[in-house]
Short mmCIF file of the C-alpha atoms (twelve columns), coordinates in Angstrom:
data_MODEL
# 
_entry.id   MODEL 
# 
loop_
_atom_site.group_PDB 
_atom_site.id 
_atom_site.type_symbol 
_atom_site.label_atom_id 
_atom_site.label_alt_id 
_atom_site.label_comp_id 
_atom_site.label_asym_id 
_atom_site.label_seq_id 
_atom_site.Cartn_x 
_atom_site.Cartn_y 
_atom_site.Cartn_z 
_atom_site.pdbx_PDB_model_num 
ATOM 1   C CA . UNK A 1   -127.626 -112.512 13.550 1 
ATOM 2   C CA . UNK A 2   -124.544 -110.553 12.530 1 
ATOM 3   C CA . UNK A 3   -121.362 -111.794 10.875 1 
ATOM 4   C CA . UNK A 4   -118.146 -109.870 10.424 1 
ATOM 5   C CA . UNK A 5   -114.605 -110.510 9.227  1 
ATOM 6   C CA . UNK A 6   -112.242 -109.214 11.894 1 
ATOM 7   C CA . UNK A 7   -108.536 -108.470 12.064 1 
ATOM 8   C CA . UNK A 8   -108.338 -107.457 15.742 1 
ATOM 9   C CA . UNK A 9   -106.879 -109.886 18.285 1 
ATOM 10  C CA . UNK A 10  -109.046 -108.768 21.259 1 
ATOM 11  C CA . UNK A 11  -112.827 -109.168 21.448 1 
ATOM 12  C CA . UNK A 12  -114.725 -107.413 24.264 1 
ATOM 13  C CA . UNK A 13  -118.256 -108.543 25.065 1 
ATOM 14  C CA . UNK A 14  -120.416 -106.244 27.219 1 
ATOM 15  C CA . UNK A 15  -123.340 -108.387 28.393 1 
ATOM 16  C CA . UNK A 16  -125.734 -105.699 29.676 1 
ATOM 17  C CA . UNK A 17  -129.273 -106.731 28.739 1 
ATOM 18  C CA . UNK A 18  -128.515 -110.463 28.506 1 
ATOM 19  C CA . UNK A 19  -129.154 -113.418 30.803 1 
ATOM 20  C CA . UNK A 20  -126.652 -115.803 29.183 1 
ATOM 21  C CA . UNK A 21  -123.688 -115.682 26.812 1 
ATOM 22  C CA . UNK A 22  -122.304 -118.734 25.016 1 
ATOM 23  C CA . UNK A 23  -118.820 -118.490 23.500 1 
ATOM 24  C CA . UNK A 24  -118.067 -121.002 20.780 1 
ATOM 25  C CA . UNK A 25  -115.394 -121.639 18.158 1 
ATOM 26  C CA . UNK A 26  -116.126 -120.253 14.704 1 
ATOM 27  C CA . UNK A 27  -115.743 -122.696 11.838 1 
ATOM 28  C CA . UNK A 28  -114.640 -119.858 9.571  1 
ATOM 29  C CA . UNK A 29  -112.409 -116.876 10.260 1 
ATOM 30  C CA . UNK A 30  -115.471 -114.709 11.002 1 
ATOM 31  C CA . UNK A 31  -117.052 -113.306 14.138 1 
ATOM 32  C CA . UNK A 32  -120.673 -114.403 14.360 1 
ATOM 33  C CA . UNK A 33  -123.201 -113.087 16.900 1 
ATOM 34  C CA . UNK A 34  -126.592 -114.790 17.219 1 
ATOM 35  C CA . UNK A 35  -129.151 -113.163 19.524 1 
ATOM 36  C CA . UNK A 36  -131.799 -115.452 21.010 1 
ATOM 37  C CA . UNK A 37  -134.577 -113.222 22.292 1 
ATOM 38  C CA . UNK A 38  -137.951 -114.254 23.696 1 
ATOM 39  C CA . UNK A 39  -139.392 -110.881 22.681 1 
ATOM 40  C CA . UNK A 40  -138.545 -110.302 19.012 1 
ATOM 41  C CA . UNK A 41  -136.815 -107.032 18.145 1 
ATOM 42  C CA . UNK A 42  -136.362 -106.001 21.779 1 
ATOM 43  C CA . UNK A 43  -132.535 -106.084 21.591 1 
ATOM 44  C CA . UNK A 44  -130.055 -104.857 19.014 1 
ATOM 45  C CA . UNK A 45  -126.503 -106.088 18.392 1 
ATOM 46  C CA . UNK A 46  -123.862 -103.354 18.189 1 
ATOM 47  C CA . UNK A 47  -120.373 -104.219 16.894 1 
ATOM 48  C CA . UNK A 48  -117.604 -101.612 16.920 1 
ATOM 49  C CA . UNK A 49  -114.156 -102.396 15.536 1 
ATOM 50  C CA . UNK A 50  -110.819 -100.630 15.488 1 
ATOM 51  C CA . UNK A 51  -107.358 -102.024 14.743 1 
ATOM 52  C CA . UNK A 52  -106.756 -103.538 18.174 1 
ATOM 53  C CA . UNK A 53  -110.164 -104.663 19.421 1 
ATOM 54  C CA . UNK A 54  -113.760 -105.453 18.599 1 
ATOM 55  C CA . UNK A 55  -116.517 -104.439 21.049 1 
ATOM 56  C CA . UNK A 56  -119.826 -106.278 21.074 1 
ATOM 57  C CA . UNK A 57  -122.738 -104.653 22.932 1 
ATOM 58  C CA . UNK A 58  -126.425 -105.353 23.215 1 
ATOM 59  C CA . UNK A 59  -128.953 -102.519 23.372 1 
ATOM 60  C CA . UNK A 60  -132.544 -102.684 24.549 1 
ATOM 61  C CA . UNK A 61  -134.882 -101.215 21.925 1 
ATOM 62  C CA . UNK A 62  -137.527 -100.248 24.458 1 
ATOM 63  C CA . UNK A 63  -137.494 -98.177  27.597 1 
ATOM 64  C CA . UNK A 64  -137.631 -100.237 30.766 1 
ATOM 65  C CA . UNK A 65  -140.110 -98.615  33.098 1 
ATOM 66  C CA . UNK A 66  -139.158 -98.439  36.724 1 
ATOM 67  C CA . UNK A 67  -142.394 -97.653  38.476 1 
ATOM 68  C CA . UNK A 68  -142.509 -97.734  42.230 1 
ATOM 69  C CA . UNK A 69  -144.793 -100.765 42.438 1 
ATOM 70  C CA . UNK A 70  -143.818 -103.160 45.177 1 
ATOM 71  C CA . UNK A 71  -143.372 -106.663 43.785 1 
ATOM 72  C CA . UNK A 72  -143.213 -109.298 46.461 1 
ATOM 73  C CA . UNK A 73  -140.788 -112.175 45.696 1 
ATOM 74  C CA . UNK A 74  -139.572 -110.762 42.388 1 
ATOM 75  C CA . UNK A 75  -136.319 -108.924 42.952 1 
ATOM 76  C CA . UNK A 76  -135.125 -108.345 39.392 1 
ATOM 77  C CA . UNK A 77  -136.753 -108.947 36.053 1 
ATOM 78  C CA . UNK A 78  -134.866 -111.256 33.749 1 
ATOM 79  C CA . UNK A 79  -134.116 -109.995 30.267 1 
ATOM 80  C CA . UNK A 80  -135.129 -113.218 28.496 1 
ATOM 81  C CA . UNK A 81  -132.327 -112.822 25.991 1 
ATOM 82  C CA . UNK A 82  -129.127 -114.720 25.381 1 
ATOM 83  C CA . UNK A 83  -126.393 -114.615 22.770 1 
ATOM 84  C CA . UNK A 84  -124.250 -117.204 21.024 1 
ATOM 85  C CA . UNK A 85  -120.956 -115.664 19.954 1 
ATOM 86  C CA . UNK A 86  -118.763 -117.666 17.600 1 
ATOM 87  C CA . UNK A 87  -115.185 -116.417 17.667 1 
ATOM 88  C CA . UNK A 88  -112.223 -117.361 15.435 1 
ATOM 89  C CA . UNK A 89  -109.574 -119.447 17.199 1 
ATOM 90  C CA . UNK A 90  -106.667 -117.898 19.132 1 
ATOM 91  C CA . UNK A 91  -108.339 -114.558 19.865 1 
ATOM 92  C CA . UNK A 92  -108.424 -113.025 23.347 1 
ATOM 93  C CA . UNK A 93  -112.035 -112.784 24.541 1 
ATOM 94  C CA . UNK A 94  -112.979 -110.493 27.457 1 
ATOM 95  C CA . UNK A 95  -116.490 -110.658 28.956 1 
ATOM 96  C CA . UNK A 96  -117.900 -107.902 31.207 1 
ATOM 97  C CA . UNK A 97  -121.236 -108.056 33.002 1 
ATOM 98  C CA . UNK A 98  -123.276 -107.734 36.166 1 
ATOM 99  C CA . UNK A 99  -125.617 -110.717 36.508 1 
ATOM 100 C CA . UNK A 100 -125.039 -113.124 33.631 1 
ATOM 101 C CA . UNK A 101 -124.303 -116.758 32.910 1 
ATOM 102 C CA . UNK A 102 -121.222 -117.394 30.765 1 
ATOM 103 C CA . UNK A 103 -120.653 -120.689 28.955 1 
ATOM 104 C CA . UNK A 104 -117.635 -121.561 26.844 1 
ATOM 105 C CA . UNK A 105 -117.955 -124.507 24.501 1 
ATOM 106 C CA . UNK A 106 -114.249 -125.404 24.789 1 
ATOM 107 C CA . UNK A 107 -113.127 -122.142 23.140 1 
ATOM 108 C CA . UNK A 108 -109.622 -122.412 21.664 1 
ATOM 109 C CA . UNK A 109 -108.145 -119.130 22.878 1 
ATOM 110 C CA . UNK A 110 -107.608 -116.925 25.933 1 
ATOM 111 C CA . UNK A 111 -110.652 -115.997 27.997 1 
ATOM 112 C CA . UNK A 112 -111.116 -113.317 30.691 1 
ATOM 113 C CA . UNK A 113 -114.433 -112.977 32.528 1 
ATOM 114 C CA . UNK A 114 -115.280 -110.072 34.847 1 
ATOM 115 C CA . UNK A 115 -118.814 -110.364 36.259 1 
ATOM 116 C CA . UNK A 116 -120.534 -109.563 39.555 1 
ATOM 117 C CA . UNK A 117 -122.600 -112.730 39.792 1 
ATOM 118 C CA . UNK A 118 -123.487 -115.710 37.689 1 
ATOM 119 C CA . UNK A 119 -122.466 -119.195 36.689 1 
ATOM 120 C CA . UNK A 120 -119.358 -119.689 34.559 1 
ATOM 121 C CA . UNK A 121 -119.193 -123.024 32.698 1 
ATOM 122 C CA . UNK A 122 -115.970 -123.412 30.762 1 
ATOM 123 C CA . UNK A 123 -116.116 -127.070 29.664 1 
ATOM 124 C CA . UNK A 124 -112.624 -127.990 28.389 1 
ATOM 125 C CA . UNK A 125 -110.105 -125.171 28.959 1 
ATOM 126 C CA . UNK A 126 -107.745 -124.710 25.991 1 
ATOM 127 C CA . UNK A 127 -106.056 -121.376 26.734 1 
ATOM 128 C CA . UNK A 128 -105.291 -118.905 29.512 1 
ATOM 129 C CA . UNK A 129 -108.349 -118.218 31.683 1 
ATOM 130 C CA . UNK A 130 -108.943 -115.425 34.204 1 
ATOM 131 C CA . UNK A 131 -112.270 -115.303 36.066 1 
ATOM 132 C CA . UNK A 132 -113.126 -112.565 38.558 1 
ATOM 133 C CA . UNK A 133 -116.570 -112.623 40.116 1 
ATOM 134 C CA . UNK A 134 -118.262 -111.806 43.404 1 
ATOM 135 C CA . UNK A 135 -120.935 -114.510 43.639 1 
ATOM 136 C CA . UNK A 136 -121.689 -117.644 41.652 1 
ATOM 137 C CA . UNK A 137 -120.126 -120.894 40.509 1 
ATOM 138 C CA . UNK A 138 -117.203 -121.712 38.222 1 
ATOM 139 C CA . UNK A 139 -117.105 -125.108 36.486 1 
ATOM 140 C CA . UNK A 140 -114.225 -126.258 34.257 1 
ATOM 141 C CA . UNK A 141 -112.460 -129.310 32.864 1 
ATOM 142 C CA . UNK A 142 -108.660 -128.987 32.857 1 
ATOM 143 C CA . UNK A 143 -105.802 -131.031 31.491 1 
ATOM 144 C CA . UNK A 144 -102.957 -131.962 33.823 1 
ATOM 145 C CA . UNK A 145 -100.500 -129.363 32.428 1 
ATOM 146 C CA . UNK A 146 -102.489 -126.252 33.395 1 
ATOM 147 C CA . UNK A 147 -101.207 -124.081 36.256 1 
ATOM 148 C CA . UNK A 148 -103.810 -123.179 38.890 1 
ATOM 149 C CA . UNK A 149 -104.256 -120.029 40.970 1 
ATOM 150 C CA . UNK A 150 -107.565 -120.178 42.859 1 
ATOM 151 C CA . UNK A 151 -108.720 -117.792 45.581 1 
ATOM 152 C CA . UNK A 152 -112.264 -117.731 46.939 1 
ATOM 153 C CA . UNK A 153 -112.762 -116.064 50.318 1 
ATOM 154 C CA . UNK A 154 -116.131 -117.501 51.393 1 
ATOM 155 C CA . UNK A 155 -116.809 -120.044 48.645 1 
ATOM 156 C CA . UNK A 156 -115.784 -123.680 48.333 1 
ATOM 157 C CA . UNK A 157 -113.108 -125.080 46.033 1 
ATOM 158 C CA . UNK A 158 -113.189 -128.694 44.867 1 
ATOM 159 C CA . UNK A 159 -110.710 -130.406 42.560 1 
ATOM 160 C CA . UNK A 160 -111.773 -133.842 41.256 1 
ATOM 161 C CA . UNK A 161 -114.547 -133.944 43.899 1 
ATOM 162 C CA . UNK A 162 -112.016 -133.385 46.701 1 
ATOM 163 C CA . UNK A 163 -112.403 -130.295 48.905 1 
ATOM 164 C CA . UNK A 164 -109.328 -128.084 48.688 1 
ATOM 165 C CA . UNK A 165 -108.042 -125.032 50.543 1 
ATOM 166 C CA . UNK A 166 -109.740 -121.752 49.517 1 
ATOM 167 C CA . UNK A 167 -106.351 -120.355 48.460 1 
ATOM 168 C CA . UNK A 168 -104.662 -122.778 46.108 1 
ATOM 169 C CA . UNK A 169 -101.643 -122.232 43.859 1 
ATOM 170 C CA . UNK A 170 -99.938  -124.821 41.695 1 
ATOM 171 C CA . UNK A 171 -97.405  -123.884 39.005 1 
ATOM 172 C CA . UNK A 172 -96.624  -126.518 36.391 1 
ATOM 173 C CA . UNK A 173 -93.169  -126.567 34.790 1 
ATOM 174 C CA . UNK A 174 -93.218  -125.350 31.177 1 
ATOM 175 C CA . UNK A 175 -96.925  -124.749 31.471 1 
ATOM 176 C CA . UNK A 176 -98.382  -122.443 28.880 1 
ATOM 177 C CA . UNK A 177 -102.044 -122.274 29.946 1 
ATOM 178 C CA . UNK A 178 -102.871 -120.639 33.280 1 
ATOM 179 C CA . UNK A 179 -106.217 -120.943 35.060 1 
ATOM 180 C CA . UNK A 180 -106.892 -118.185 37.593 1 
ATOM 181 C CA . UNK A 181 -110.044 -117.494 39.640 1 
ATOM 182 C CA . UNK A 182 -110.410 -114.617 42.119 1 
ATOM 183 C CA . UNK A 183 -113.667 -114.392 44.048 1 
ATOM 184 C CA . UNK A 184 -115.283 -113.574 47.359 1 
ATOM 185 C CA . UNK A 185 -118.359 -115.830 47.455 1 
ATOM 186 C CA . UNK A 186 -118.022 -118.121 44.427 1 
ATOM 187 C CA . UNK A 187 -117.734 -121.895 44.466 1 
ATOM 188 C CA . UNK A 188 -115.075 -123.334 42.151 1 
ATOM 189 C CA . UNK A 189 -115.559 -126.882 40.865 1 
ATOM 190 C CA . UNK A 190 -112.741 -128.242 38.682 1 
ATOM 191 C CA . UNK A 191 -112.158 -131.625 37.063 1 
ATOM 192 C CA . UNK A 192 -108.563 -132.382 36.076 1 
ATOM 193 C CA . UNK A 193 -107.713 -135.270 33.755 1 
# 
């Protein structure tokens, strides 16, 4: 676990080496990173900070061997590591990754997620959200004042359990939060109060 007082407004999370990332609200004005690893000491937390942004990375402490052994049914080894990142309110969080699950526990700030595949669970959305992914599922709970911009080429989009058009745009008057999803094969499941 690492804790750090931060001044920067932008927090970048590079999820290489992780299976899941959970973003939560910090009770204090500190950044807190907790690494949950099945194999102790196999990952390290790296935090770099400058005036404008904080970068959080995770490094494998061992060399992954890629021998040419054919493994039937197993396509990719899972890392067996996840992280809980507690962020102070009203920061802009950007998540980058390839194959990772991202969960937000109703984070009170802006959130941008750029992943290739995985499940994105946002619970209650309380800021601007941008999700770009190739394959996976996006789940979120929205209030009625959030503007929507959803585009999924081959996936399905449901709003309150009702199937919607794959390209959907709805701008609310005087709406501050925006919810935007751009995807090719992702399913988008939204619940609006």
